[in-house]
N, C-alpha and C positions, 0 to 999 in steps of 0.2 A: 758402200762400205758394209760388209756383212758381218754378222755375229759368228762366233765359233764357240764350241763347247768341248772341254776336255774334262771328263769325269773319271777319277780313279774308282775302281770297284774293289774295295778292301774290307767292306763289312755289309751287312744286309740292308742297311738304311740307304746305301748307294744305288740299290736297284730302283728305288722310287726316285732318287735324283736323275738317273739316266732317263726314266720315262718322262719326267717333267721337262728335261732338257729337250727330248725329242718333240714334245708338244709345243714348246716355245719355238723350236726351229720350224716346225710345221706351220705355225702362225706367221713367222717371218717369210716363209716361202709361199704363203697364201694357199696352202693345201685345203681342200674341202673336208668336212668333218669325217667322212668314211676313210680318207686317206690319213688324216691325222690320227685316227684310231689304229690304222695299220702300222703307222710309224711307232706309236706307243707300244704296241704288241711286240714288234720286232725289237725294239729297244729293251724291253722288259726280259725277253728271252735271251739276248746276247748278254745282258748284264748278269742274269741268273746263271748262265753257263760259265761266265768268268768267275763268279763267286764260288762255284762248286768245284771247278776242274782246273783252274789256272793259278798261276803265280804272278803278282805284279801286273795285273790286268787293268785296262782302262778302255773307255768308249770315247772315240773322237767324233763329233758331229759337225759337219760342214754343210753350207748351202752351196749347191753346184747348179750348173745348167744342164738341162737334159733335152734331147731332141723330142719334139712334139709335133702334132699335125699342123699347128699354126706357127712353127718356128721352134725356138728353144725357150723352155720355161724353167723356173726355179724347181729344185728338188732337194730332198733331205737326204744327205749321205751319212750313214752310220757305219763306223768302222771299230770293231773290237780288236784289240791288240793284246797279247799276253806272252810271257815267257814260260809258259807251262810245258807239260810233257808231250804236247801234240796230240792229235786224234789217231789212235792205233787203226781204226777202220772207218775211213771217211765214207765209204759207200753206205754203211750201216747208219752212220750219224746223219746222213741225209734223208733218211726215211722218216716220214711223219710220225711224231709221237715217240720217236727214239729218245731213250735216256740211258746213261751209264750208271745210274744210281737206282736204288730202290725207293728213294725218297719221293714225295709227292712232286709232280711236275706240272708245268703249265699245259702239257699236252700239245704244245706247238712244235718246239724243236727246230733244228736247222732246216729240215726238209720243208716244214710249212713256211718258215721265213723265206726260203727260195721261191716258194710258190706265190706268195703274196706280195713280195717285193717286185718292183719293175726290173731291177738288175741285182744280181746276187753272185758272189764268188767267194772262194776261200782258198787259203794256202796253209798247209799245216806240215811241220817238219819235226820228226822225232827228237826231243831234247832241246828244240829251239823255240817252239811255241806255235801259235796259231793266229792268223789273221782272218777276220770274217768282214765282208763288206756287203751292205744292202742299201740300195737307193730306192726311195719312195717318191714317185711323181704324182702328178694331178689325177692321171687316169688310173683305173684298176689294171692290175697286171693281167696279161693275156695268158691263159692256160697254155702250156705246151709251146711257148713262144720260140723255143729252140735257141740255138747260139746266135751271137751277134753276127751281121753281115761281115764278109771278109774286108780287110783293109786296115789301115793304121787307126789306132785309138789312143787318146790322150786322157789323163786323169791325174788326180793328185790328193794330197792331204795337207791340212794346215793347222798348226798347233800354236796357241798363243803362250807367251812367256808368263809363268805363274798362274796359269789358268785364267787369264784376264778375258774380258768379254770380246775384245777385238784383237786380231793379229796384225802386225805391221807388214806382214807378207801377203801376197796374193799371187794366184796364177790364173791364166786364161788361155783360151784357144780360139782360132778363127780359121774358117775355110774360105779360100778365095781362088776360084778356078781349079787348077791342079796343084795348088799349094795348101798345105796344112801348116799352120804356124802356132807354135806353143810359146807362151811368154811367162816368165817368172820375175816378179818385182819384190824387192826388199826395201821398204821405206826406211829412210834414215832414222835410227833409233828404234823405239817400239811404242806401243800404245796407239791411241786415236789419231794423233798427227801423222805418225808413220803409216797407219792404215789409209789415210787420206791420200797419200802419195801413191801408195801401191795400187789402191782402187782406181786412181785417175789413169795410171798406166794400162791397167786392164780394160777400162772403158774406152779409152782412145784406140786400143787394139782392134776393136770391132769394126772400125771403118777402114782398116788398112790391111786387110787380108791378102791383098795382091802385091804389097810393097816387099822388096827384099830386105833382109835383116838390117843392113847398115842404114838404108833409107828410113826404115821404120823406127830405129833408135834415134835417128836425127829428128824425125817428126814428133817424137815423144817429148823432146826438150821443152818446147813452148808449152805443152800441156801440163808439164810437171813443175814449171817454173813458180807458179803461185804456192807450191807445196814445199815440204822439206827437201824434195828430191829423193831419188832412189837408185839403188843398184838394179840393173835390169839385164836379163839374159833372154835372148830370142833364138829359137831354133825353128828352121822352116824346112819342111820336107816337100821336095818337087816329086810328085807322084809319077809324072810323065818320065822324068829322067832318073828316078830312083837315086836322088842325091839329097844329102842333108847338109844344110848350110847353118853355121852357128856364129853368133857375135854376142859379146857381153860387155857391159860397162859396170865396174865396181866389183864388190866382194860377193859374187855369186858363182857357184860351182856347176860344172857339167861333167858327166861321164857317159861315154858311149860303149856299149857292149855289142860286139860283133864276132861271131865264131868263137864264143866262150872267152874272149879276150877283152879287157876293159882299157879304155883310153881316156885320159883326162883332156878336156877342152878348156882353153884359157880365155879369161875375160881380161879386158883392158882397164887400167886404173881410171877412176873418175866417178862422177855422180850425175846421172841423168836429171836434168832440170837445174843444175847448180854449176858443176865443173866438168862438163862432158868434153871429151877430146873432139877435135875437129873431124877426125877420121877414125874409123874402127876397122881393125883387120877382120876378115870374115874366113872362117875355116870350112872347107868343103870335103865331104867324105861320101863314099858310096853307101847306100842303104840296102840292107839285105833282109831276107824273110825272117831271120833270127835276130835282128838288131833290136836294141832297147836303149833308149836315151833316158837319163836321169838329170834333171835340173834341181838345184837345191839352194837355199839360202844359207847364210853362215851360221845359223843355228845348229847345223850338223858339225861335228868336229872336223877340223881342217884336214886330218889324215884318216878320214874313215875308210873302212875296207869294204869294197863292194862285195855283195853276196856271191859265193860261187854256187849259183843255182840255176840250172838250165831250164827249170820249170817256169821261172818268172816271165820270160817273153810271152808265155801263153795265158798269163793271168790277166784279169782286169787290171788296167794301169793304176788305179787307186789301191788295189791290193798289193801291187808290186812296190808302189811308193811307201806304204805302211810297212812292208818288210824291210826296206832300206832304212827307214826311220827307226824302227825297232832295233835292228841289228847294228846300226851305226853308233847307237847311244849306249851308255852304261852308267851305273851308279857312281863309278870313279870319275866320269866325265860329265858333271851336271850341265843341263842346258842353260845358257846365259843369254839367250835371245829367242824371239819368235822363230819357228822353224816351219818352213814349207818345202815339200818335195813334189815335183811334177814329173810325170813319166809319160814317154811316147813309145808305144810298142807298134810292131809291124802288123799286129792284128791276128795273131794266133789265137785259136779257140780254146778257152778254158775247159777243163774237164768237168767242172762242178756248177757252172751257172751260165748266166747271160750277161751281157755288158752293153755299154753305151755304143 
């Protein structure tokens, strides 16, 4: 069960709050001192940019897993989200030391954040705002590391209700042979007990990467029985057949974008670990080079409108998830539960950075 941090940046004192949150997250991830300092620097720069240039900005900090030489290890993921005017010249903003004001600057900027982070990406749209994502892992970033290797990528963002320490939602991924499986779990209710349920689902997933979605959901039942139970969505991409399979139990949502058209995928009523149905229908669809899948908990409004943005399939999945989170919410529809969004992309290369 991991911590989550959601820090609004609405005055100068919040810059320090974001830096402290990044340091706390680094300690939870077990990062060495030099990478903790990197996370703190990136956090400070992202928060400073929000304070100067954005409206209604926040920094979301999650602990995620990242590929490492000896397997997958914890990393700190920082995502700044705003409803500001957008970045008019992204290429210029990515240069080291760039600033759009004459005020004193840290001298770091987004270009340096990209260079020192292990993974970096951004999405900016005029009038809609900007999302910037940086992941800090255990090892120093490799200069000129280039784009990520081709192939599907998964990522997400997780936001606790009322900026609590723990979210009752969780997401996870696992690779088994030619199958890549993405899971999203929403523990019943919210808070620590809900987090225990969703975390149990993610941990159980690690040993079941080759099971099809229906079998995986069935196997999750005993693991979640000692908990409150959870709504769970499972999406599995068969890389050999280029086919996506989806099955869900409970109030979790899914949307698939292919060829510029969005399609809703349906979950079956029930609670995994408590009142799960004996059988679950599985939906199967072809997977294309421009496909993008969004899984989300019910913290998102039930009738959210998917973004009409052909750039998203080429973004880091965590950036795409944050754009969905930002654009689906509004002040008129306040969040009433923890919110998690997980995204699977076909692996198009972003224009601005590198990814998992």
